[in-house]
C-alpha positions as CSV (number, residue, x, y, z in Angstrom):
1,M,-26.9,17.2,43.0
2,N,-28.3,20.2,41.1
3,E,-31.9,20.0,40.0
4,D,-31.1,20.3,36.2
5,R,-28.8,17.3,36.5
6,K,-31.4,15.3,38.5
7,N,-33.8,15.6,35.5
8,N,-31.9,13.2,33.3
9,I,-30.6,9.7,33.6
10,I,-27.6,8.5,31.5
11,L,-27.1,4.8,30.9
12,I,-23.5,3.7,30.2
13,G,-21.9,0.3,29.7
14,Y,-20.5,-2.2,27.3
15,M,-22.4,-3.2,24.1
16,G,-25.1,-5.7,24.8
17,C,-25.6,-4.8,28.5
18,G,-29.2,-3.6,27.8
19,K,-28.8,0.2,27.7
20,T,-31.5,0.7,25.0
21,T,-34.0,-1.9,26.3
22,V,-33.6,-0.7,29.9
23,G,-33.6,2.9,28.8
24,E,-36.9,2.7,26.9
25,S,-38.6,0.9,29.9
26,L,-37.1,3.3,32.4
27,A,-38.2,6.3,30.4
28,R,-41.8,5.0,30.2
29,S,-41.9,4.3,33.9
30,L,-40.8,7.8,34.7
31,S,-42.8,9.5,31.9
32,Y,-39.5,10.8,30.6
33,H,-38.3,11.1,27.0
34,F,-35.9,8.4,25.7
35,R,-32.9,9.2,23.4
36,D,-30.2,6.9,22.1
37,S,-26.9,8.6,21.4
38,D,-26.0,6.3,18.6
39,Q,-29.3,7.0,16.8
40,L,-28.8,10.8,17.4
41,L,-25.3,10.5,15.9
42,E,-26.6,8.6,12.9
43,Q,-29.2,11.4,12.3
44,K,-26.6,14.1,12.9
45,A,-24.1,12.5,10.5
46,N,-26.8,11.2,8.1
47,D,-24.9,8.0,8.0
48,T,-24.7,4.7,9.9
49,I,-22.2,4.1,12.7
50,N,-20.7,1.1,10.8
51,H,-20.1,3.3,7.8
52,I,-18.7,6.2,9.9
53,F,-16.2,3.8,11.5
54,A,-15.3,2.2,8.2
55,A,-14.9,5.5,6.2
56,Q,-13.7,7.9,8.9
57,G,-12.3,5.8,11.7
58,E,-12.9,5.5,15.4
59,E,-11.3,8.9,16.4
60,Y,-13.6,10.8,14.0
61,F,-16.6,8.9,15.5
62,R,-15.5,9.7,19.1
63,N,-15.2,13.4,18.1
64,L,-18.8,13.3,16.9
65,E,-19.9,11.9,20.2
66,T,-18.2,14.7,22.1
67,E,-19.9,17.3,19.8
68,L,-23.3,15.6,20.4
69,L,-22.9,15.7,24.2
70,T,-22.0,19.3,24.1
71,E,-25.1,20.1,22.0
72,L,-27.3,18.0,24.3
73,L,-26.1,19.5,27.6
74,P,-28.3,22.6,27.5
75,V,-31.4,21.0,26.1
76,L,-32.0,17.6,27.7
77,K,-34.7,17.7,30.3
78,Q,-36.5,14.7,31.8
79,T,-34.7,12.3,29.5
80,V,-33.2,8.9,29.7
81,L,-30.1,8.8,27.4
82,S,-28.7,5.5,26.3
83,T,-25.1,6.0,25.2
84,G,-22.8,4.1,22.9
85,G,-20.4,1.8,24.7
86,G,-17.3,3.8,23.9
87,L,-18.7,7.2,24.7
88,P,-17.5,7.4,28.3
89,L,-13.9,6.5,27.3
90,R,-12.9,10.1,26.9
91,E,-12.5,12.1,30.1
92,Q,-14.2,15.1,28.5
93,N,-17.2,13.0,27.8
94,R,-17.4,11.6,31.3
95,K,-17.4,15.2,32.6
96,L,-20.2,16.1,30.2
97,L,-22.2,13.0,31.2
98,K,-22.0,14.1,34.9
99,E,-23.2,17.6,34.0
100,I,-26.1,16.2,31.9
101,G,-27.5,13.8,34.5
102,Y,-27.4,10.9,36.9
103,V,-25.1,8.3,35.4
104,V,-25.9,4.5,35.7
105,Y,-23.4,1.8,34.6
106,L,-25.2,-1.3,33.5
107,K,-22.7,-4.0,34.1
108,A,-22.9,-7.4,32.4
109,S,-20.4,-10.3,32.8
110,K,-18.3,-11.5,29.9
111,E,-20.4,-14.6,29.6
112,T,-23.7,-12.7,29.5
113,T,-22.2,-10.2,27.0
114,L,-21.0,-12.9,24.7
115,Q,-24.3,-14.7,24.8
116,R,-26.1,-11.5,23.9
117,L,-23.8,-10.5,21.0
118,V,-23.1,-13.8,19.3
119,G,-24.1,-13.4,15.6
120,D,-24.4,-9.6,15.9
121,R,-22.7,-8.1,12.8
122,T,-23.7,-4.5,13.6
123,R,-20.9,-4.0,16.1
124,P,-17.9,-2.6,14.3
125,L,-15.5,-3.0,17.2
126,L,-16.2,-6.8,17.3
127,Q,-15.5,-7.6,13.7
128,G,-12.4,-9.7,12.9
129,E,-10.6,-11.4,15.7
130,D,-12.0,-13.9,18.2
131,M,-15.1,-12.3,19.7
132,E,-14.7,-13.8,23.2
133,Q,-11.1,-12.6,23.5
134,K,-12.0,-9.1,22.2
135,I,-14.9,-8.8,24.7
136,E,-12.7,-9.9,27.5
137,N,-10.0,-7.4,26.5
138,M,-12.4,-4.5,26.1
139,L,-14.2,-5.3,29.4
140,A,-10.9,-5.3,31.2
141,Y,-10.0,-1.9,29.8
142,R,-13.5,-0.3,30.1
143,T,-14.8,-1.6,33.4
144,P,-12.7,0.7,35.6
145,I,-13.7,3.7,33.4
146,Y,-17.4,2.9,33.5
147,T,-17.2,2.4,37.3
148,Q,-15.4,5.7,37.8
149,A,-17.9,7.6,35.6
150,A,-21.1,6.2,37.2
151,D,-23.2,7.4,40.1
152,Q,-24.7,3.9,40.3
153,T,-23.7,0.5,39.1
154,V,-26.3,-2.2,38.3
155,I,-25.3,-5.7,37.6
156,T,-27.7,-6.9,34.9
157,D,-26.8,-10.6,34.8
158,D,-29.9,-12.8,35.6
159,K,-32.1,-9.7,36.2
160,S,-35.3,-8.9,34.4
161,I,-35.7,-5.5,32.7
162,E,-38.3,-4.6,35.4
163,E,-35.8,-5.5,38.2
164,I,-33.2,-3.3,36.7
165,V,-35.6,-0.4,36.2
166,T,-36.7,-0.7,39.8
167,L,-33.1,-0.7,41.1
168,I,-32.3,2.4,39.1
169,K,-35.5,4.2,40.1
170,D,-35.2,3.5,43.8
171,N,-31.7,5.1,43.9
172,Y,-32.6,7.9,41.6
173,M,-35.7,8.9,43.5
174,R,-33.7,9.2,46.8
175,L,-31.6,12.0,45.3
């Protein structure tokens, strides 16, 4: 792995898997910066993700994600980047993630995901139909993509934030 790439850790996974919470803790433990791609996109677009989805659609939003990764590639150093759940779906984005850093897939079961997301109205892709079925369908589609994109997979079910951070750091420090 080249040294520039080793200086960043990218967290991917389905919504509710703990990317932001783990990312903040991991960044603190490494004395790295923490960035959240969804927050960066909202700042870039001067709009909320929910409104972007509603007004412009998912394809427009995915284009913004690709633009953001392209902009971040040359400037991220010693950063933990938490990504939106759909960001790795595009092959181009998966390639960019690998160029940016060490990619970690935080994997949570359907049951854990459902428990974490019940009542959350801020997730545009979960609005409408039966949430449990939607999560099951999306996990079935996304899990192989996340797995292929990742350098490391960490199952987050029944683990504390500290345990997850330790698992990531132990592998990362061996690079």
